[in-house]
N, C-alpha and C positions, 0 to 999 in steps of 0.2 A: 533607510537601507535594511533595517531589520527584517522587513517583509520579504525582500529579495532573498535573504539568507534562509528564512523559514520556507519559502516556496522552493528554493533549490533543494533544501533538505527533504521536503516531502516527496518531491519527484524521485530523488536518489533513494530515499528510504523505501518507498513503495517498490522500486525496481529491485533493491537489495533484498527486501523481505520476501518478494515473490520469486526472486532468482531469475529475473528477466532483464532484458535490455530496454533502453528507452524506445527503441524501434518496436519491440514486442509490446510494450505498454501502449504505444500509439495504435498498433494493430488491434489489441484487446479492446481499446476504447473506440475503435473505428474512427480515428482522426488522423490527420497528416502528422508525420514525424516532426515537421517544422513547428507544429503547434506545441509539442512537448518542449522543443528547444526554446520557444518563446516563453513558455511557462517558467522555464529555468531562469529566465532573466527577470522574473518577477511579475510578468503580465499574465496572471492566471485568474480566470473567472471564478467567482465565489462557488458556483455550482460544481465546477471541476475540483476545486479544493475540498469541498464536502465529499465528493465521490472518492478522492484519493484517501481522505481520512477514514471513510467507511471501509475501504479496502484494508487499511492498516488495522482497524478494529476487528474486522472479520478474521484476519490472520491471528490476532491475539485470542479471539474467542475460540477458534478452532484448536489452538494449542492448549487452551484451558480444558476444552472438552476432551481432548486426547488424554490429558492428565487425569481427569475424572474417570474416564473409561478404564485406564490402567489401575487406578486405585480401586475401582469397583471389582475388577477381576481379582486383584489381590485379596480383597475382603471376602469375596465369594468363595475363595479357596480355603479360608480359615475355618 
C-alpha cells in the first residue's frame, strides 16, 4: 500500500508545485484525465513516474538557478 500513497503524493505534488490541476497535467502530458485518476490509485507506469519525478527536479533546479542569479546580481553590485 505504500506504493499507492507514494503515487498519490507524486501526482498531487506535481500539480501543487506547477500550480495546475490534474486536468491540466493530463493536457500537458497529452493523455486522458482518466489516466491521471488511475495513476492516483497506484496504477502508474514506471516511465510516467520517471517523467513526473523529472518535472519535480526541473522545478527545483529552476528555483536554485533563480537564487544563483539573484546572488550574482548582488555580488556584481558590490
